[in-house]
ZAROVO-376875 format. One line per 2 residues: number of its first residue (from 1); for each residue x, y, z of N, C-alpha, C, O. Coordinates in pm, whole numbers. Example, Ala and Ser with C-alpha at 12.3 -4.5 7.8 and 13.67 -1.06 7.14 Angstrom:
1 = 1319:-569:780:1230:-450:780:1320:-330:780:1424:-332:846 | 1285:-225:708:1367:-106:714:1290:3:787:1341:114:804
! end
This chain:
1 = 99:-123:20:-21:-18:-2:104:102:-29:221:91:7 | 43:213:-98:174:422:-120:110:376:28:51:295:99
3 = 215:573:-2:201:673:133:155:742:122:118:793:228 | 104:828:-31:45:944:-43:-71:937:-70:-148:844:-93
5 = -84:1101:-63:-254:1045:-91:-265:1210:-176:-232:1312:-117 | -316:1211:-324:-286:1313:-413:-441:1396:-377:-538:1341:-324
7 = -436:1537:-419:-564:1554:-441:-593:1568:-604:-504:1598:-684 | -673:1554:-626:-731:1562:-777:-878:1646:-761:-917:1686:-651
9 = -962:1668:-906:-983:1785:-906:-1196:1701:-981:-1186:1654:-1094 | -1234:1699:-964:-1335:1648:-1040:-1419:1669:-1131:-1481:1592:-1205
11 = -1418:1817:-1116:-1460:1916:-1161:-1388:1953:-1342:-1455:1965:-1445 | -1286:1960:-1331:-1174:1927:-1429:-1192:1763:-1473:-1169:1759:-1594
13 = -1207:1699:-1449:-1200:1557:-1538:-1361:1577:-1587:-1364:1581:-1710 | -1446:1585:-1549:-1593:1636:-1585:-1582:1724:-1717:-1666:1724:-1808
15 = -1465:1798:-1713:-1464:1932:-1859:-1410:1997:-1897:-1416:2112:-1940 | -1282:1848:-1871:-1107:1823:-1954:-1119:1760:-2090:-1228:1721:-2132
17 = -1026:1752:-2147:-990:1702:-2301:-964:1527:-2249:-984:1463:-2146 | -898:1493:-2413:-887:1374:-2333:-759:1308:-2258:-743:1207:-2191
19 = -647:1448:-2315:-565:1410:-2237:-539:1490:-2054:-458:1440:-1976 | -598:1579:-2028:-616:1562:-1969:-694:1520:-1842:-641:1551:-1735
21 = -845:1438:-1840:-888:1354:-1807:-794:1247:-1778:-796:1200:-1664 | -674:1180:-1906:-634:1060:-1838:-519:1111:-1721:-500:1055:-1614
23 = -453:1223:-1768:-382:1253:-1613:-451:1212:-1518:-417:1117:-1448 | -591:1298:-1497:-641:1255:-1335:-731:1092:-1348:-762:1021:-1252
25 = -737:1086:-1379:-746:884:-1410:-588:878:-1339:-540:883:-1226 | -551:868:-1450:-325:804:-1360:-318:848:-1212:-284:769:-1124
27 = -361:1015:-1178:-360:1087:-1033:-440:950:-949:-404:860:-872 | -549:988:-1006:-643:858:-905:-611:763:-820:-621:740:-699
29 = -549:688:-966:-520:547:-960:-389:511:-889:-365:394:-858 | -294:623:-859:-180:623:-748:-216:638:-686:-164:581:-590
31 = -349:732:-650:-359:763:-470:-432:647:-354:-429:618:-234 | -513:598:-515:-497:514:-418:-531:320:-388:-606:225:-366
33 = -346:404:-425:-258:279:-326:-258:262:-262:-204:161:-215 | -346:385:-170:-344:390:-26:-509:364:15:-555:318:119
35 = -572:407:-97:-745:317:-35:-735:503:-32:-848:550:-21 | -649:587:-37:-767:717:-11:-741:857:-120:-634:831:-174
37 = -785:974:-168:-778:1015:-214:-882:1144:-196:-998:1141:-152 | -798:1269:-247:-886:1383:-164:-980:1467:-304:-945:1432:-416
39 = -1037:1519:-299:-1092:1543:-434:-1225:1691:-427:-1316:1671:-347 | -1229:1801:-491:-1233:1904:-459:-1368:1880:-547:-1366:1837:-662
41 = -1469:1908:-486:-1608:1899:-530:-1713:2012:-554:-1658:2123:-554 | -1892:2019:-581:-1945:2127:-589:-2092:2127:-562:-2189:2162:-628
43 = -2071:2050:-385:-2113:2028:-314:-2165:2189:-209:-2063:2233:-155 | -2255:2251:-184:-2247:2403:-170:-2253:2366:1:-2331:2298:68
45 = -2080:2482:48:-2102:2491:199:-2174:2543:276:-2133:2552:392 | -2288:2589:247:-2356:2651:232:-2452:2560:360:-2486:2567:478
47 = -2464:2475:240:-2558:2371:216:-2499:2261:354:-2572:2173:400 | -2378:2284:397:-2295:2098:435:-2405:2275:610:-2503:2290:684
49 = -2275:2342:564:-2361:2441:730:-2471:2384:766:-2454:2327:873 | -2620:2368:709:-2717:2338:716:-2707:2143:818:-2720:2088:928
51 = -2688:2130:737:-2666:1911:741:-2563:1967:883:-2624:1915:976 | -2474:2023:930:-2438:1955:1022:-2461:2070:1106:-2403:2034:1209
53 = -2511:2193:1130:-2552:2260:1227:-2736:2173:1326:-2787:2195:1437 | -2796:2031:1147:-2927:2022:1202:-2840:1923:1290:-2906:1912:1394
55 = -2778:1880:1298:-2719:1712:1329:-2600:1707:1424:-2522:1624:1468 | -2632:1871:1436:-2515:1891:1623:-2673:1899:1692:-2694:1781:1720
57 = -2790:1976:1732:-2858:1991:1790:-2975:1834:1752:-3072:1830:1828 | -2971:1753:1680:-3023:1623:1764:-2861:1569:1875:-2876:1559:1997
59 = -2722:1539:1810:-2678:1487:1907:-2652:1554:2030:-2572:1506:2111 | -2699:1638:2046:-2654:1720:2210:-2796:1697:2240:-2845:1810:2232
61 = -2895:1609:2271:-3009:1563:2292:-2977:1530:2401:-2856:1537:2427 | -3069:1484:2503:-3047:1320:2615:-3059:1196:2522:-3142:1166:2436
63 = -2968:1148:2560:-2998:938:2501:-3193:936:2513:-3277:885:2438 | -3208:1024:2658:-3371:885:2588:-3416:952:2464:-3454:887:2366
65 = -3411:1120:2468:-3419:1205:2302:-3466:1141:2208:-3575:1121:2155 | -3257:1082:2188:-3208:1034:2050:-3266:858:2075:-3248:797:1969
67 = -3304:804:2140:-3314:617:2162:-3470:636:2061:-3523:557:1984 | -3515:789:2107:-3665:774:1988:-3683:744:1882:-3787:710:1824
69 = -3536:758:1833:-3477:763:1665:-3414:639:1619:-3346:618:1519 | -3450:563:1710:-3372:401:1707:-3474:373:1607:-3556:464:1593
71 = -3494:242:1515:-3531:164:1368:-3494:39:1451:-3376:23:1484 | -3549:-13:1471:-3560:-203:1547:-3551:-277:1421:-3629:-280:1325
73 = -3384:-364:1453:-3477:-413:1285:-3368:-410:1163:-3344:-473:1060 | -3305:-275:1253:-3264:-232:1100:-3078:-262:1073:-3006:-243:974
75 = -3047:-323:1232:-2952:-374:1194:-2796:-238:1191:-2694:-278:1136 | -2796:-116:1241:-2742:-32:1170:-2723:68:1026:-2632:140:984
77 = -2844:34:982:-2907:71:867:-2962:173:867:-2925:247:776 | -3040:214:932:-3098:290:903:-3140:398:1122:-3118:353:1234
79 = -3176:478:1098:-3187:573:1230:-3068:557:1318:-2960:515:1275 | -3095:595:1463:-2971:640:1593:-2953:480:1621:-3033:386:1627
81 = -2807:492:1637:-2750:379:1683:-2668:439:1791:-2577:514:1756 | -2690:413:1942:-2578:477:2007:-2475:401:2074:-2451:282:2053
83 = -2405:489:2169:-2271:456:2205:-2176:288:2273:-2142:273:2391 | -2157:207:2185:-2028:181:2258:-2123:-5:2165:-2156:-118:2202
85 = -2124:62:2065:-2232:-54:1986:-2098:-101:1867:-2004:-180:1869 | -2150:-12:1777:-2077:-108:1616:-1880:-120:1704:-1823:-33:1769
87 = -1825:-270:1663:-1686:-258:1734:-1627:-260:1539:-1698:-267:1439 | -1481:-251:1550:-1410:-239:1393:-1396:-443:1449:-1418:-477:1565
89 = -1371:-508:1379:-1402:-632:1345:-1239:-662:1396:-1231:-761:1468 | -1141:-611:1376:-1028:-659:1456:-981:-703:1653:-902:-772:1717
91 = -1123:-583:1678:-1109:-558:1855:-1273:-648:1885:-1371:-711:1844 | -1242:-622:1928:-1351:-710:2112:-1366:-553:2224:-1367:-555:2347
93 = -1375:-434:2138:-1339:-302:2171:-1475:-250:2158:-1511:-367:2148 | -1601:-174:2148:-1666:-134:2112:-1635:62:2099:-1616:152:2180
95 = -1644:54:1984:-1613:234:1963:-1698:331:2038:-1816:322:2073 | -1600:437:2057:-1632:532:2134:-1712:652:2012:-1671:739:1933
97 = -1807:611:2042:-1899:688:1903:-2048:640:1842:-2080:530:1797 | -2149:799:1860:-2287:704:1850:-2299:757:1701:-2212:825:1648
99 = -2460:703:1617:-2456:785:1474:-2565:767:1476:-2625:692:1554 | -2640:875:1334:-2772:863:1227:-2750:797:1149:-2633:785:1112
101 = -2855:724:1089:-2857:728:918:-2935:683:862:-3052:688:901 | -2901:626:756:-3034:717:654:-2999:668:518:-2888:620:496
103 = -3118:683:397:-3059:607:331:-3151:692:209:-3198:798:249 | -3188:642:22:-3308:673:10:-3468:580:86:-3469:515:191
105 = -3524:591:43:-3654:515:82:-3676:387:-35:-3686:440:-145 | -3686:249:-43:-3674:190:-172:-3816:176:-200:-3840:118:-94
107 = -3969:185:-276:-4099:137:-292:-4135:23:-238:-4072:-82:-247 | -4291:51:-149:-4338:-64:-166:-4344:-133:-255:-4419:-80:-337
109 = -4288:-274:-313:-4332:-374:-451:-4237:-381:-482:-4225:-484:-549 | -4120:-310:-471:-4019:-246:-524:-3925:-465:-596:-3830:-481:-520
111 = -3929:-522:-641:-3835:-642:-667:-3713:-633:-557:-3683:-740:-504 | -3633:-506:-515:-3544:-532:-411:-3634:-552:-323:-3569:-636:-262
113 = -3736:-546:-261:-3724:-515:-131:-3807:-652:-69:-3839:-676:47 | -3826:-724:-181:-3911:-795:-210:-3797:-944:-226:-3827:-1063:-216
115 = -3674:-886:-250:-3606:-1051:-241:-3486:-1048:-121:-3428:-1141:-65 | -3474:-880:-103:-3382:-878:25:-3548:-811:168:-3540:-689:182
117 = -3613:-844:214:-3701:-771:321:-3643:-689:439:-3694:-587:487 | -3474:-782:497:-3408:-685:613:-3338:-621:555:-3233:-632:617
119 = -3307:-502:402:-3228:-536:408:-3264:-406:316:-3170:-351:258 | -3383:-361:303:-3424:-219:314:-3584:-166:389:-3699:-205:409
121 = -3482:-36:411:-3546:-28:591:-3604:107:526:-3557:175:435 | -3732:124:610:-3818:346:539:-3685:411:682:-3621:335:756
123 = -3679:553:684:-3585:592:708:-3678:698:893:-3779:761:924 | -3603:669:927:-3606:674:1066:-3581:805:1105:-3490:783:1184
125 = -3603:980:1107:-3596:1106:1097:-3615:1212:1222:-3704:1297:1222 | -3536:1198:1310:-3564:1291:1472:-3673:1453:1445:-3676:1559:1507
127 = -3758:1396:1311:-3781:1482:1300:-3894:1581:1406:-3917:1699:1377 | -3929:1545:1475:-4028:1565:1589:-3926:1662:1653:-3963:1778:1669
129 = -3795:1624:1694:-3698:1655:1762:-3631:1812:1708:-3621:1919:1768 | -3593:1769:1564:-3487:1882:1563:-3563:1924:1364:-3525:1891:1252
131 = -3660:1995:1408:-3758:2026:1284:-3651:2038:1191:-3533:2061:1217 | -3726:2011:1029:-3668:2077:916:-3535:1987:843:-3464:2016:747
133 = -3534:1814:972:-3353:1756:928:-3400:1628:797:-3313:1567:734 | -3488:1614:785:-3580:1523:740:-3484:1535:587:-3399:1474:522
135 = -3580:1683:586:-3592:1689:391:-3436:1731:452:-3404:1624:503 | -3323:1824:476:-3260:1781:491:-3148:1732:422:-3070:1764:333
137 = -3174:1635:502:-3058:1496:543:-3111:1430:380:-3021:1395:304 | -3246:1418:338:-3219:1354:257:-3180:1407:94:-3147:1348:-9
139 = -3198:1521:125:-3060:1613:17:-2965:1610:-12:-2922:1603:-127 | -2867:1619:159:-2782:1541:136:-2735:1391:100:-2641:1343:37
141 = -2814:1354:148:-2823:1169:105:-2822:1180:-131:-2729:1144:-204 | -2892:1211:-155:-2920:1251:-312:-2796:1338:-352:-2729:1306:-450
143 = -2763:1454:-273:-2630:1497:-377:-2513:1470:-367:-2421:1503:-441 | -2509:1386:-239:-2356:1318:-210:-2338:1145:-326:-2243:1109:-395
145 = -2468:1079:-302:-2484:965:-445:-2381:1009:-510:-2260:984:-514 | -2519:1139:-602:-2475:1171:-719:-2299:1261:-732:-2273:1290:-849
147 = -2221:1290:-660:-2087:1326:-695:-2062:1180:-667:-2043:1134:-780 | -2049:1067:-567:-1954:970:-586:-2037:884:-751:-1958:824:-824
149 = -2152:888:-781:-2153:797:-870:-2039:878:-991:-1979:806:-1072 | -2017:1059:-993:-1918:1049:-1089:-1778:1067:-1073:-1694:1096:-1158
151 = -1763:1041:-921:-1614:1013:-910:-1636:856:-985:-1598:871:-1101 | -1682:718:-965:-1694:570:-1004:-1647:607:-1147:-1546:550:-1190
153 = -1719:707:-1231:-1645:649:-1350:-1497:711:-1357:-1438:671:-1457 | -1426:792:-1282:-1277:786:-1310:-1275:668:-1283:-1280:590:-1377
155 = -1266:622:-1162:-1262:454:-1124:-1254:372:-1207:-1152:305:-1223 | -1374:358:-1288:-1453:250:-1374:-1305:240:-1506:-1231:149:-1541
157 = -1323:447:-1559:-1157:411:-1607:-1039:366:-1531:-967:310:-1614 | -984:363:-1416:-871:355:-1472:-879:135:-1400:-791:57:-1364
159 = -1033:124:-1415:-1015:-10:-1416:-1029:-67:-1539:-1095:-171:-1550 | -961:0:-1662:-1042:-57:-1822:-1186:-79:-1867:-1208:-125:-1979
161 = -1299:-43:-1771:-1386:-29:-1771:-1481:70:-1914:-1419:132:-2001 | -1595:67:-1909:-1644:162:-1908:-1651:269:-1859:-1702:279:-1747
163 = -1609:364:-1915:-1651:546:-1704:-1841:520:-1644:-1883:563:-1537 | -1930:436:-1754:-2071:416:-1747:-2085:336:-1679:-2199:322:-1636
165 = -1959:225:-1625:-1959:41:-1557:-2046:72:-1483:-2159:41:-1521 | -2033:154:-1335:-2082:151:-1221:-2203:225:-1219:-2277:229:-1121
167 = -2223:275:-1310:-2387:346:-1306:-2533:248:-1292:-2635:260:-1225 | -2493:164:-1376:-2611:-1:-1336:-2654:-79:-1243:-2760:-138:-1222
169 = -2492:-65:-1157:-2567:-148:-1098:-2603:-23:-904:-2668:-58:-805 | -2552:70:-922:-2504:73:-771:-2727:195:-758:-2814:189:-672
171 = -2721:267:-871:-2864:334:-843:-2915:213:-766:-2843:113:-752 | -3087:223:-697:-3123:113:-616:-3107:14:-511:-3179:-61:-444
173 = -2910:59:-530:-2865:-18:-424:-2912:8:-251:-3026:9:-204 | -2783:27:-181:-2829:-50:-2:-2714:123:13:-2643:133:113
175 = -2714:226:-83:-2564:298:-2:-2672:415:115:-2772:483:90 | -2615:400:209:-2632:469:342:-2569:579:389:-2446:582:390
177 = -2647:686:434:-2578:833:502:-2531:834:615:-2618:886:685 | -2401:795:708:-2417:794:846:-2356:963:883:-2285:1025:804
179 = -2388:1005:982:-2375:1096:1034:-2337:1047:1215:-2421:1039:1305 | -2136:1010:1230:-2096:994:1284:-2050:1121:1444:-1990:1228:1442
181 = -2099:1060:1538:-2112:1181:1660:-1952:1091:1751:-1933:970:1758 | -1874:1188:1798:-1777:1120:1857:-1730:1186:2013:-1632:1260:2019
183 = -1793:1158:2109:-1773:1225:2191:-1635:1288:2275:-1524:1252:2234 | -1640:1363:2369:-1534:1406:2394:-1426:1252:2513:-1485:1177:2591
185 = -1266:1250:2488:-1256:1133:2514:-1294:1149:2642:-1406:1101:2662 | -1262:1181:2703:-1272:1221:2902:-1404:1180:2965:-1447:1201:3079
187 = -1472:1098:2835:-1533:1080:2840:-1587:912:2883:-1669:855:2955 | -1488:885:2792:-1522:719:2750:-1510:622:2832:-1403:620:2893
189 = -1589:534:2858:-1558:451:2989:-1416:363:3036:-1383:306:3140 | -1355:383:2907:-1195:327:2951:-1073:387:2861:-1087:424:2744
191 = -977:390:2920:-848:453:2826:-825:324:2737:-733:328:2656 | -915:194:2750:-894:95:2638:-1001:145:2471:-1011:94:2359
193 = -1062:265:2534:-1197:281:2410:-1060:396:2284:-957:464:2290 | -1144:354:2208:-1072:515:2089:-1206:524:1986:-1279:425:1979
195 = -1234:635:1914:-1288:691:1881:-1362:606:1775:-1483:600:1755 | -1258:540:1710:-1349:394:1555:-1162:329:1533:-1069:385:1475
197 = -1166:200:1603:-1046:116:1568:-1029:122:1408:-1103:170:1322 | -927:68:1401:-905:-22:1205:-985:-65:1215:-1034:-134:1305
199 = -1035:-14:1070:-1141:-72:981:-1042:-26:860:-946:49:841 | -1174:-173:747:-1208:-99:610:-1322:-133:643:-1360:-208:732
201 = -1424:-26:501:-1549:26:523:-1560:-133:391:-1473:-203:339 | -1746:-134:380:-1705:-273:361:-1739:-243:189:-1694:-321:105
203 = -1830:-113:145:-1874:-71:23:-1784:-74:-90:-1673:-128:-88 | -1844:-5:-202:-1727:55:-339:-1632:166:-329:-1519:179:-376
205 = -1731:271:-230:-1615:375:-169:-1731:475:-95:-1853:480:-109 | -1629:559:-3:-1682:597:93:-1660:735:59:-1558:757:-6
207 = -1746:848:94:-1776:1001:73:-1748:1077:226:-1823:1061:322 | -1625:1163:227:-1666:1248:363:-1634:1361:330:-1512:1377:321
209 = -1708:1465:302:-1674:1597:324:-1662:1694:354:-1644:1800:293 | -1673:1660:483:-1638:1745:622:-1667:1711:795:-1761:1679:867
211 = -1525:1742:804:-1499:1722:953:-1458:1801:1034:-1357:1865:1004 | -1534:1829:1185:-1516:1938:1290:-1438:1928:1348:-1434:2011:1438
213 = -1329:1833:1344:-1185:1787:1431:-1129:1694:1409:-1176:1587:1448 | -1031:1699:1353:-897:1605:1308:-907:1447:1366:-964:1423:1473
215 = -852:1352:1291:-910:1252:1409:-873:1099:1317:-858:991:1374 | -865:1118:1170:-919:1016:1144:-754:1055:1039:-697:1152:990
217 = -729:866:1054:-595:848:1039:-557:730:858:-650:672:802 | -491:728:835:-473:612:733:-380:521:718:-261:553:720
219 = -437:346:694:-300:302:755:-197:288:560:-238:258:448 | -78:323:605:27:326:492:135:229:484:106:150:574
221 = 250:186:425:321:45:415:435:156:530:522:102:597 | 419:276:534:499:391:639:443:387:766:513:440:853
223 = 336:338:804:290:346:879:148:468:886:87:531:799 | 140:461:1016:-58:526:1015:-17:700:1005:54:741:1097
225 = -49:780:920:-34:897:787:-204:940:884:-300:868:911 | -174:1121:920:-367:1178:957:-369:1180:785:-288:1167:693
227 = -525:1206:803:-584:1270:655:-601:1387:648:-677:1424:738 | -541:1529:537:-540:1634:553:-566:1713:444:-483:1799:417
229 = -669:1701:372:-667:1682:252:-707:1849:204:-769:1873:308 | -711:1912:166:-686:2062:88:-813:2098:102:-915:2040:64
231 = -786:2298:214:-957:2342:256:-1013:2311:70:-961:2306:-41 | -1198:2290:158:-1281:2240:92:-1297:2145:-42:-1369:2160:-141
233 = -1205:2046:-7:-1196:1892:-23:-1221:1772:14:-1170:1734:119 | -1312:1677:-68:-1417:1593:-13:-1272:1494:1:-1163:1509:-55
235 = -1316:1391:94:-1221:1256:119:-1302:1156:44:-1425:1143:47 | -1222:1094:-20:-1252:948:-93:-1215:878:-23:-1113:927:26
237 = -1256:693:58:-1144:618:35:-1245:523:4:-1363:553:21 | -1200:377:-51:-1226:248:-98:-1263:152:40:-1226:153:158
239 = -1363:65:-47:-1374:-29:68:-1411:-170:-7:-1405:-166:-130 | -1461:-336:71:-1377:-452:68:-1454:-453:-63:-1398:-525:-145
241 = -1596:-379:-123:-1612:-442:-210:-1567:-434:-356:-1581:-506:-455 | -1503:-310:-327:-1425:-260:-471:-1337:-332:-503:-1326:-374:-618
243 = -1242:-367:-392:-1118:-461:-352:-1105:-569:-464:-1026:-600:-553 | -1277:-627:-391:-1372:-738:-461:-1292:-723:-627:-1194:-786:-667
245 = -1379:-613:-704:-1394:-633:-831:-1276:-560:-883:-1309:-514:-992 | -1143:-526:-854:-1061:-475:-896:-949:-612:-903:-845:-613:-967
247 = -1008:-735:-809:-932:-834:-805:-747:-786:-700:-633:-832:-693 | -825:-671:-644:-676:-637:-523:-581:-532:-584:-474:-487:-543
249 = -665:-505:-711:-556:-409:-812:-618:-232:-686:-530:-151:-655 | -702:-220:-659:-745:-108:-529:-758:-196:-397:-814:-305:-389
251 = -693:-124:-293:-687:-205:-161:-805:-129:-105:-836:-18:-149 | -859:-179:-24:-928:-169:81:-862:-36:228:-791:-48:327
253 = -928:66:170:-841:181:261:-896:146:359:-1019:155:367 | -801:86:482:-785:76:644:-700:181:662:-589:222:626
255 = -876:235:793:-809:373:844:-902:338:1039:-969:260:1105 | -849:435:1038:-900:413:1185:-942:622:1245:-899:713:1174
257 = -1014:650:1361:-1017:764:1443:-971:797:1528:-966:685:1578 | -914:874:1621:-839:899:1703:-825:1002:1756:-824:1096:1677
259 = -806:1039:1905:-802:1158:1937:-660:1158:1989:-606:1068:2055 | -598:1293:1941:-445:1354:2038:-497:1364:2162:-607:1408:2197
261 = -367:1296:2254:-391:1271:2370:-473:1411:2487:-544:1393:2586 | -412:1580:2408:-440:1648:2449:-537:1716:2323:-507:1828:2283
263 = -624:1664:2277:-767:1705:2206:-846:1752:2318:-824:1690:2423 | -924:1834:2323:-1028:1834:2350:-1187:1866:2318:-1204:1963:2245
265 = -1274:1815:2352:-1387:1874:2296:-1408:1698:2168:-1318:1631:2118 | -1579:1679:2155:-1571:1612:2032:-1551:1609:1934:-1469:1699:1913
267 = -1585:1538:1806:-1561:1552:1685:-1695:1433:1614:-1731:1315:1626 | -1735:1574:1528:-1881:1468:1400:-1841:1522:1251:-1776:1610:1196
269 = -1926:1405:1223:-1836:1371:1058:-1947:1320:1019:-2006:1238:1090 | -2004:1368:874:-2061:1300:810:-2039:1243:680:-1980:1301:589
271 = -2096:1106:672:-2036:1006:498:-2120:932:463:-2198:897:550 | -2131:902:387:-2185:818:240:-2107:717:303:-2029:737:396
273 = -2136:589:241:-2087:476:204:-2161:419:39:-2279:408:71 | -2158:404:-21:-2208:379:-198:-2187:243:-222:-2075:195:-235
275 = -2279:189:-228:-2339:46:-217:-2388:-23:-313:-2488:42:-341 | -2382:-154:-417:-2435:-170:-559:-2522:-216:-496:-2520:-216:-373
277 = -2622:-266:-569:-2713:-377:-539:-2759:-455:-494:-2819:-532:-569 | -2760:-482:-361:-2733:-661:-325:-2748:-721:-375:-2685:-813:-323
279 = -2799:-764:-474:-2816:-881:-625:-2704:-837:-700:-2685:-914:-794 | -2596:-716:-696:-2425:-795:-776:-2384:-840:-730:-2361:-846:-609
281 = -2334:-934:-883:-2263:-1058:-760:-2120:-973:-784:-2128:-913:-891 | -2002:-953:-723:-1944:-921:-712:-1762:-1029:-748:-1668:-1068:-678
283 = -1792:-1033:-863:-1719:-1102:-932:-1560:-1060:-1016:-1556:-1045:-1138 | -1445:-1048:-933:-1330:-977:-1017:-1333:-920:-1153:-1416:-985:-1216
285 = -1289:-842:-1214:-1365:-772:-1370:-1241:-846:-1440:-1137:-885:-1388 | -1290:-854:-1592:-1163:-938:-1640:-1003:-866:-1692:-893:-913:-1721
287 = -1078:-696:-1684:-942:-644:-1629:-877:-609:-1581:-811:-514:-1624 | -857:-660:-1470:-826:-673:-1339:-771:-802:-1323:-711:-825:-1218
289 = -783:-901:-1419:-726:-1051:-1379:-641:-1098:-1536:-688:-1096:-1650 | -473:-1145:-1482:-420:-1124:-1549:-304:-1295:-1537:-347:-1409:-1519
291 = -208:-1268:-1549:-114:-1354:-1543:-6:-1366:-1436:62:-1454:-1383 | -31:-1202:-1430:54:-1153:-1362:0:-1146:-1198:65:-1182:-1100
293 = -136:-1091:-1198:-244:-1097:-1164:-346:-1162:-1171:-452:-1117:-1216 | -326:-1283:-1125:-454:-1378:-1108:-548:-1371:-1021:-523:-1306:-920
295 = -706:-1448:-1038:-779:-1394:-979:-783:-1472:-850:-772:-1592:-826 | -809:-1335:-753:-783:-1375:-593:-932:-1390:-459:-947:-1423:-342
297 = -1021:-1336:-586:-1165:-1354:-472:-1286:-1458:-560:-1296:-1466:-683 | -1353:-1516:-477:-1469:-1599:-581:-1585:-1469:-565:-1603:-1382:-480
299 = -1650:-1504:-686:-1794:-1491:-676:-1859:-1432:-557:-1817:-1513:-474 | -1922:-1360:-497:-2065:-1329:-425:-2086:-1231:-375:-2005:-1144:-342
301 = -2275:-1234:-353:-2317:-1126:-406:-2338:-1028:-299:-2359:-1097:-199 | -2343:-904:-265:-2288:-780:-237:-2351:-786:-110:-2309:-734:-7
303 = -2507:-888:-129:-2600:-865:4:-2463:-975:124:-2408:-936:227 | -2450:-1107:57:-2396:-1181:136:-2248:-1122:215:-2205:-1141:329
305 = -2190:-1039:93:-2099:-1001:167:-2057:-868:283:-1961:-849:357 | -2172:-801:256:-2259:-702:333:-2255:-800:482:-2164:-806:565
307 = -2366:-861:481:-2359:-961:578:-2300:-1026:697:-2349:-1022:809 | -2146:-1110:649:-2080:-1140:660:-2002:-999:771:-1941:-1019:877
309 = -2026:-879:714:-1862:-783:748:-1996:-664:898:-1950:-569:961 | -2132:-708:911:-2192:-639:963:-2190:-703:1069:-2169:-645:1175
311 = -2215:-854:1062:-2138:-972:1191:-2008:-876:1281:-1997:-838:1398 | -1931:-863:1170:-1793:-901:1221:-1772:-742:1309:-1690:-738:1401
313 = -1865:-601:1265:-1866:-495:1344:-1921:-509:1440:-1897:-432:1533 | -2029:-627:1458:-2152:-624:1579:-2255:-536:1524:-2310:-471:1613
315 = -2303:-510:1392:-2437:-498:1387:-2549:-537:1375:-2651:-476:1344 | -2526:-677:1407:-2635:-799:1381:-2696:-754:1494:-2611:-735:1582
317 = -2843:-722:1542:-2926:-695:1639:-2938:-840:1724:-2904:-850:1842 | -2970:-904:1678:-2996:-1085:1747:-2926:-1150:1742:-2964:-1264:1715
319 = -2751:-1128:1767:-2677:-1225:1724:-2534:-1084:1745:-2498:-1040:1636 | -2478:-1034:1841:-2412:-974:1776:-2272:-998:1906:-2268:-1033:2024
321 = -2178:-960:1807:-2020:-1058:1833:-1993:-1025:1931:-1928:-1111:1990 | -2018:-892:2015:-1940:-777:2127:-2101:-770:2267:-2218:-750:2236
323 = -2064:-788:2363:-2178:-710:2397:-2068:-595:2552:-1959:-625:2601 | -2135:-505:2575:-2022:-444:2589:-2159:-392:2712:-2126:-304:2790
325 = -2312:-451:2724:-2356:-405:2894:-2320:-481:2987:-2348:-453:3104
! end
């Protein structure tokens, strides 16, 4: 895994000539040797202020009020998830964080909802607690999903595919938006807890437009480095499903979130995990298999791979791997 994360310009790719586009594709692929890349974007900063403001209001509420936004049976894919639940697959100590999760509602009767009734849930927003939050978060989800699809066109070209390759499998998928609140570390139950232990995301790519404090770190061949995007750039990192499809050409971006010993205060970030539809077969792309890079992974559905990881990270409600109570 490489050690240098590049900053690129999605908008320049979209308006550039063939030479400029190829240069950006090459830069993204080199950067993704770390599993990470930084990119300029066109989501309104005033709108992001509104998103983070409403989420600040929610996470500042008393625990009993936040629990009214829990989506029972959703396994952390909708609604509120409290402190000390999600646990990195490499750890038995739950992360010191709480979350609000949402996505795009799938219509009743849709074949995906019929085939995967445990995968598609209605959103549970704390609208009565924070008026206007539902519309704001739904708009955020749509804008960031469109941006991620645009960025996946760069990656598709880098993998030797048509640039619209991912367009056919992502819409209708289980793409998830998640607001993550990391409380001040002095409030954690013990010194063993961290905000989020070392892990890789399950999905194709993850986008993080902003965080309110430092703490995100990237694992490289030279050790851990701080994620430090230029101002007004978002962070893109790669997930397990993209590593599977690319036959390991693009590794999973391993990362953690830790507070410095002298860091004061909490941290809020809002991320979106871009998933393919659950019935997508994750099989290494022919363009990524060669004599020098033989096939590493057997085919598996996106739904089955997600269920494996949900158990590993302690989000399956009926079979928690770790019980911190």
